[in-house]
C-alpha positions as CSV (number, residue, x, y, z in Angstrom):
1,M,2.6,-10.2,-33.5
2,S,2.3,-10.5,-29.8
3,A,-0.8,-9.6,-27.8
4,V,-0.7,-6.5,-25.8
5,D,-1.4,-6.9,-22.1
6,T,-3.6,-3.8,-21.6
7,R,-3.7,-4.2,-17.8
8,A,0.1,-4.4,-17.6
9,E,0.4,-1.3,-19.9
10,F,-2.2,0.6,-17.7
11,M,-0.3,-0.3,-14.5
12,S,3.0,0.7,-16.0
13,E,1.6,4.1,-17.1
14,L,0.0,4.6,-13.7
15,D,3.3,3.7,-12.0
16,D,5.1,6.3,-14.1
17,W,2.5,9.0,-13.3
18,Y,2.8,8.1,-9.5
19,A,6.6,8.4,-9.6
20,Q,6.4,11.7,-11.4
21,L,3.8,13.1,-9.0
22,F,6.2,12.9,-6.1
23,A,9.5,13.4,-7.8
24,L,8.5,16.3,-10.2
25,R,5.3,17.9,-9.0
26,I,5.3,18.0,-5.3
27,N,9.1,17.5,-5.1
28,T,9.2,15.0,-2.2
29,K,9.8,11.3,-1.6
30,A,6.9,9.0,-2.2
31,P,5.4,7.4,0.9
32,T,7.5,4.5,2.1
33,N,4.6,2.2,3.1
34,P,3.9,0.1,-0.1
35,R,0.3,-0.2,1.0
36,F,-0.3,3.5,0.2
37,K,0.7,3.0,-3.5
38,Q,-1.1,-0.4,-3.7
39,K,-4.3,1.1,-2.3
40,F,-4.1,4.1,-4.6
41,F,-3.7,1.9,-7.6
42,T,-6.7,-0.2,-6.5
43,F,-8.7,3.0,-6.0
44,V,-7.8,4.2,-9.5
45,E,-8.6,0.8,-11.0
46,D,-12.0,0.7,-9.3
47,R,-12.8,4.2,-10.6
48,C,-11.7,3.3,-14.2
49,A,-13.8,0.1,-14.1
50,E,-16.9,2.1,-13.0
51,V,-16.7,4.2,-16.1
52,D,-15.0,1.6,-18.3
53,D,-12.3,4.0,-19.3
54,W,-8.7,2.9,-19.0
55,K,-6.9,5.8,-20.6
56,I,-4.2,7.5,-18.4
57,Q,-5.1,11.2,-18.4
58,D,-3.1,13.5,-16.3
59,K,-6.0,15.7,-15.1
60,V,-8.1,12.7,-14.3
61,L,-5.4,11.1,-12.3
62,A,-4.7,14.3,-10.4
63,D,-8.4,14.5,-9.5
64,L,-8.4,10.9,-8.5
65,F,-5.4,11.4,-6.3
66,A,-7.2,14.3,-4.5
67,E,-10.3,12.1,-4.2
68,Y,-8.1,9.3,-2.7
69,L,-6.7,11.7,-0.1
70,D,-10.2,12.6,0.8
71,Y,-11.1,9.0,1.1
72,L,-8.2,8.4,3.4
73,A,-9.2,11.3,5.6
74,E,-12.6,9.7,6.2
75,W,-11.0,6.8,8.1
């Protein structure tokens, strides 16, 4: 039996959620600057590490996305 790479699985699920956010929920193209996605993923990883919870939950990710936008607005 092979070992499961939990980080890779987490990132894959996060990537799916991110794609669905733009394509299905807000019905627009995702930002073209790859740094936006990279920074959002880092933001989510940091928050998950703070609470030591790596489960992908739709409501939590939606809240984190709103928090991330607030974070960007502070710049």
